[in-house]
N, C-alpha and C positions, 0 to 999 in steps of 0.2 A: 400533454401540450404545455409548453412553457413560454412566457412572454416577458419582454423587457422593452423599455423605452430608452432610446439613446440620449444620453446627457450631452449638453453642449460642450462639455470638457472633452468628449470623445470625437469631436468634429475632426475630420481628416484621416481617421484611422481606417485601415482596410477592413472590409466586412469579415473576412475569415479570421483575422486576428481578434477582432472584437467578439465574435461568436465564441472563440476558444476561451477567452478570459471571462466573458459574462456567464457562460454555461458550464465552465469547468470541464472542457473537452479539449482534445488535441486539435491542432490546425488541420491535420490530415482528416480527422473525423468531421470537422466543420466543412471541409471541402466536399467530402462524400455526401453530407446532408444537403449541401447546396445543389450538387449535381442531381440528387435524387428528388429534388423538389420539396423537401421537408422543411424549408425555410421560406417564410413570406415576409415582405416588408410593406408597411402602409404606403410608402412611396420610395422610389429608388429601385436599383437593379439587384437581383439575387445573383450577383457575380462576385466571386471571391475577391476581385481587385476593386470592387466598388468602394469609393471613399465616402464615409458617412458624413452627413450634413448636420446631424443633430435633430432630435425630435422624431425620428423614425420609430414606429412601433414594430418590433420584430417578434414573430411567432415561430417557435421551433417545435417540431413534432419528432420525438425520439422513437425509433423503431423498437419493438419489443426485443429484449435480449434473448439470445438462444444459447444458454449456458451448456457446456459439455460436462457430463458427469465424470467426476474423478474416479480413478481405478485404484483398488487396493494394491499396495506394493510392500513387499517384505523388506522394510528398511529399519535397522535398529534404532530404538529410541531410548533416551536417557530419562526414564520415568522417575520423578521425584516423589510423587504421591498419586494414588488412584483409588477410587471407590466407585459405587454404582452411579454417582452423579457427576463427578468431575475427575479430570486427570491433569496433573501439572507436569509439564515437560521442560527440560533444560535443552533448548534448541541450540545446535551448533552453528558456528559461523558458516556461511555459504548455503544454508538451507532456506529455500523460499517457503513461506507459510502456506500459501494455497495456489493451485494452478492458475495460470494466466497465459496470455500470448507469449511464447518463447520459453515458458516454464510449465509444460503440460504434465510433467512427471517428476519424480524425485522430490516432491514437496512434503511438508509436514502432514498435510491432509492425506496424501497417498499413504503415508506411513501409518497415520491414525486409523484409516479405514481398515487396514490389515490388522493392526494391533487390537482394535476395539470390536472387530468382527461386525462392523456396520452399526454399532451401538453409539451413535452420535446424534446430537440435536439436529433438527432439520430446518431451523429458523434461518440459518445462513444460506439455504439453498443447496443445490447439488454441487456447486463449486466450492462452498465454504462450510461444509458440515461441521458443527461443533465450535467453529471459530468465533470467539467473543472479542478478542483483541489481537493485534499483530505486533511483531517487531521486525525490523528490516532484515533483509537477506544477510548482510554482513555484520549484523549485531547478534551476539550470542546471548542466551539467558532464558529466564523463566517466563512461561505464559500458561494460563489456565484454559482448558478446553471443556466445553459442556457436553455431557453424554446423553442429555435428554432436554426437551424443550422447557420444562419447568426450571431446570438449573440454568439454562441459557437466558431465560427472561430475568431471573433473579440476579445473575451476574451482570447482565447488561444494565439493569437498573442501578446496581452498585457503582458501575463505571460512570453512569450518567450523573450521579450525585456525588462523585469523587470519594466513594467509600472504599475503593480498592487502592491500596498503597503500592506503588511501583518505584523501587529504588535502584538506581544505576550507578556504576562506577565508570569513569572515563579518564583519558589522558588528553589534556587540552594543550595547545601550543600557546606559549606566553606565560607571563607571571601575573596572576590576578591581583588587583589592588586591594580588594577586600577579602576577608576570610570566608564570608558567606554573603548571600544575597538572593534576590528573586527577580526573574525576568517575567514580566507580564506584558506580552505583546501578541496580538492576534496573528494567526498564520493562515495563509491561503496559497493557492497554486500560483507559481511565478507567472507574470503576465506574458513573458516571452518564451522562456524555457519551460515547457510543460512537464518535464521530468523532475523539476526542482520545486521546492516550496520556498516561500519568502514571507517576511514580516509585512503585513499590510498597513500602510501609513494612513490611508484615508478612512475616515469614520464610517463604520458599517460594513467594511470589507473584512473578509477572513473570519476565522472562528477563534473564540477565546482560547488562549494558550498560556499556561502558567507553569514555570519551572523554578524550583528552589534548589540552590546549589551551595556546596560547602567545600572548602579546600581541605584535602586530607594530607597532602604533602607537596612541597615545592622543590623543583629540581632546576632552578635557574630559568631556562627558557621553556620548560615544560611544567605542567601542574597536574597532579592527581586529584580529581574531584569526585564528589558524591552528588548525584542529582536525584531529586524526588519530583515525580510528576504529579501535578494537581489535575491536569487534563492530559489527554493522550492524542495529540495531533501527529500526522505523518511527519517524520524527521524532526520532531519538536526540539529535542535536546541539541541536535546538530545545528539547526537554524538559530536557536536562541544563543548558544555559545558563540557561534560565528558572528552574531550581531554584537557581541561584546568585544569582538576582536580576538577571540580565542577559539578558532575552529578546532575540531577534534583531530588528533594525530591520525594520519592515514585516510582522511576523508577528502577525496579529490573533488567531490561535488560542491563542497562549501569552503574550499580553500585550505584544507589541512594536509595536503601532500607537498612533496618537493623539499622538505626540510633536510638538512644534513644528517640529522639523527635517523630519519626514515631511510635515507640512502644507505647508511651504514648497516641498518638492521632490517633490510627489506624482507628477508625470509620470515620474520616474526610478525610482520604487519600485513594482514590479509584484507583489511578494510578499516573502517573507522574504529578506533579503540574505545569501544562502548560495550558495556556488559550489564544486562538486566539481572542483577544478582539477588534481589529480594522482592518477594511478592506477598502481600497480606490481603486477606479477604474474609468475608463472613460466609461460612458454608451454607449453600442454598437450602439444605434440608434440616440440618441440626441447629443452625444459628450460631455455631461455634466460630469464634474469631481464630483464624489460622494464619500462620506465617511460615513461608517456605524460603529457604536460602540455598544457594549453590556456590561452590568454590570458584574462584577466579579461573578462567581458562589458562592453560599452561603458558601460552604465548604472552598473554597479558601480564601474568605474574613475572615472567622472565624480563619483559620490557621494564617493569618497575624496578626489578633487581639491577638491571643495567643502568637505568637512570640514577639510581641511588649511588652506585659505584662511581659513575662519571662525575657526580657532584662532590665527592669526597676530596 
């Protein structure tokens, strides 16, 4: 059961929209909860079109989830490292990390269940066995998976205290003013478009998000950058770079599509040009500090080659 009191600043908002933003759910989900009687107001109507007056106490009761167990699938994996505790995978562009609505099969979890013969941590539940952190579907690169609960707990704690280093390379649109910098801006679900994330401007909203960036090469209206995450929020690099006016090339969600360069080289751009190429962590059993690296995807390397030639 979750509760909130409507602030005066939200006066006039529709109830369904407010529920979506306040409880981090979709409008459709908010409507279903209203229709099923799982939303109560201290005063006012539980109708999705009800306009808030301010001061209402809202109580939301979420139904228990009914997760579907993922099925093992014989899908090839690019294994960078593996032992009895962890496995480090170089995920390709286009692969979803775990099953969800619309992506029930063909995910990294399906492949891991087959490869590891069921030897994965159970902390993430039947939908996300072994999954400690994620990267977007259209982002390639490294992620570590826990093969037992002890490893999962240790890796989760390292992520919590920022002891896991995750370094990305990206191609951003525009020419950065500075050679390096840091974006420290909280990120939360977009108040209107629930499929997007956004920087939260009001105090107390969103979750802490810190990205350090450095220019690797300049190509006129494109820049090759290195980004290191201090935190790991959904779409963090994409949102932070877009907030600087430099969305990632090939990212239609945050304004990085439609460039002349992309139109000329459409076949090489299958999503945002972002690659998780380096991962450092402390091994949960041995205590050894380990660093893993993966080569740039062929399409990414080709794009850099083309940009360099076009700038000569």
